[in-house]
Phi, psi and omega in degrees: 000311180299317182296319179297314181297317181298319180294316181297321178298316180298315180297318179297316181296323184278328189236339188240348179287113170242182182300118182231076179265011183099338179238003177078005179278153182294135177261148176301321181293349174303332181298339180241002186227350190239137175099162182296324181298336182263011177305319177298323178297316181296328178298326178285325173295322175300323178297334176281354183084017183279131182276167176304317182297319178294323181287346178269354181260161174305137182268116187247117178281128176255103185270101189251127182265024180301135165204177185250019178242341181254118181303329178287352185241355185291343179259002188288342174297322178290321177298316181299318180295322178294318177299314181301320178297316179298318178297313182296319179300328184264008171099015177252169175250106183276137177224122186267140168219159192267161165230149182280165177206139175249138172274110182298328179296317179287328180280352188293139167082010177212186185301335181302330181292338174296341183259013182274293182303324183297337180290337179306313182283328173298317179297314179298313184294316184289324178291318174304314182298313181295318184294319183279323180299325184254002171057049177293144179277333182202166182221146166240122182265131180238084176261185163202308188267184206313306189266345179296317185295305180294324179300317180285329174294320176298316179296319180301316180295324180289311185287318173057051165245160181312126188217136175235144176254137169219116183277174177279346177093158182280156173289148169288150179294150173279172178225117178228124177052041176083003181241145173289145181225166176215182186301326179298325176299323181293312180295322179290332176299323177297318176296320178296322176298317178297327180279353180082013182260002179216139181275166177298324178295321177298315179299320180296322177297316175301315181305321184276338190241350187290321183243082191277345184220173169291167178122168175287144189310143202286352177264185178276064177270191189297315183301309181291327175302310184290326177292323175293318180291337174297322173296315181296324177292335183099006185265357177230153178287160178304132182098350183304322184276341193235336181298120183304149184302325187271359179279141176297335178301332178295321178292322176297318178301319180296319177297317179295328177297319177298319177292320184297321182293328177289325175295318176300318180300314181294327181272350180075027180272126184237163183307321182284352168281339185255310179278099182231172176305319183293319181287330176292321175296321173303314181297318176299321180295313178296322175307311181295320181291321182282334187075056185284174179297148174300336180296339176299336178278358165265319190277320179298316175300324180293320177294316179300321180302327182293339178253010177084018180250093179260128180224147172294135185298337178295346172306329181297333180296327177297319178292315182299322184300332183248004183246118178287148175273114188258345186231141173235069177280158179307137011270359182289329182213201187243029171247160190227173186302324179297326178290318177298321179299313181292334180280354180124354175074192183299323182295329177293324176291313180300321181301316180295320179293321179296317179297333179271004179078021184260358181238136171282105187283353184269358182292135180287152177227174180292349177283350187085000177243167177283163178298325177297317177295321183295321186271356178302125179091352177289142182230152173276111185271353180208096182292353174278334179267314174247105181296143172299152186297336179267004177219058185282168171295323172208157181284348178244164189289172187287339181245153175219145175253120182259142175227159179166190183288349173270337181218072182303327180261003172111156170217157188241137177226143173275089187302324183293345180252014180260132176298144184305320183289350179254005179295329173233124186207141169232139179193167182284140179287133169246109197259131179224141183264007173198162182297318186300319180295322179295315180299317179300320180292318180295309181290337178276002177078017183269357175256130185236169178312134176096340183295153171242106180284127179245118178245118186233178187059032176239016181284185181305315179275318187289329181305305341291162176112352172056070183297149171283145183249045179291324180299309179292322179294323178290323177296318177300313180296314182296331178278002179080022183249010188298334181255012181226346184237135176255159176226129181236135182208155169271000167278204183224179182238154168290153171299343179278350179289146173222172182096184180282072184251110185248114184243183178062023183303122187231142357294152181282167183298324185298336179255013177088021177298161182305331180299335177289342186261357181292138178241155180308127177093347175304142179275124178256132180248124179243126176223093185291316178302326180264005176060043185238142175219109188228155169251130185273066178229140185295155177300323181295316179294320178296321178295320178295319177294320180297322180297332181270343186292139176235137176303147180268151173299129178306143181289333179231129183239004180227166173072194186296323181298324178294318177298315180300312181301328181286341186245341188285145176263188186280165181299326181291345176259012180084013183051041177287161179264139176222144174290125179306141184304322182292343180265354183280000000 
């Protein structure tokens, strides 16, 4: 009996399997599964235990970022199984392969952070390679933390087969001394201990209670920002950004994502039908309303670049000028992702923006409907979490791009997380050529009210890798200087950073940007309402300093970071990779 069945299967595979997607149209996976020439390929599918029936269905790649070192990813194996079930229920053959992920919290404050941003492009490149090498008909992306989401969105745009995103979901907030907490509270507790305002026992309580569940950190940090913006782009189902990781509703969402990608496949809807100039502008608009991480101003330009839409980051100011900031989630305020979810989620925010004429409602989404159709009927269930459009936290958006003689190509600040008294500030520069020296000065009490901390040679090339500066911003806050001290860097910030923290200063110090010419005591002028960042030094003096400036020996000259440094562009371009002109 087995021999007869086996022979018939072989004959069908060799001579009768033609494209069978249910409608008789040719599948991309036919390139590896159909015809006599592909008999060797089928032998390898047989080695996987794949049946004839599975080989006749669309081949759906499940790109899963599961690992056991990132809290936001430890539950993704369960998400993947739910997605696979949804795909199979809807008539596809799911096949899982991995993507890497770095925990920015664990990588923070040491050499490991140089390897965080660089993974975005590794994730995009490796996913592109796997998807095309194996000729998948469709993909479901399962990211969660900071660089996974933009990296997989970049890959989706490149590969351009029907693709749905479903994240692992946010962490629930911690509870310490009767208050909700998040990771930024933990980092600031360390600063408070250094200032003598918190005991070791207090810090230990934070340590044990701040991160109580799996999931991406509970505030509007980079991971949750990008997962929410995936909904705004149209690449994720409703709830993708906000349903907590530990809720069973997250597993239901994953099953529906598997079903949705098969619906997209049948309808021929692909990422470049969804990720367009218009949907990216929608995402920027939602970004401003939510008060997302400054890192979104690295990732949205990088995603846009994949579809041929390159924009100067100051373009965001046009969006910000007409978009009210409706949410103050941690670290800007005391509400958390679980609160946003209960208030109606990202779609409740989009609905208010759409009603005000700030959203292009015709943009396609993974539901097969437009964003306007999707948000019809959505309501704001908690005006304390999502402010009504006529009562915003501010009339302008959560992010601002500053320019001036210190940042000719721009720098980015999370305006919604800046104390009112620091919106306009002048102070003496305290200059450091690496993060570690700055932290030592802050914790050592050498930074005082009014100072402007300048951390340079931490940009994409100079780092290399553009480290996050959560440790110094948290130390400033923890030392009680959050409303009196500013920090400027050619590096970047965690979404958990708050205060007058201006990052992505471009051009960076490593290529001779003005930030490389700042000297101790120079007066730095910050004017966030007017979008200005200047050094009060004459053009003649700056020119004299430039004449003396010499490029520095790269901090890393081997391995992947050296390769990255040779190809990476500036922060204002999203730190995208380009082949150097001399190598073309």
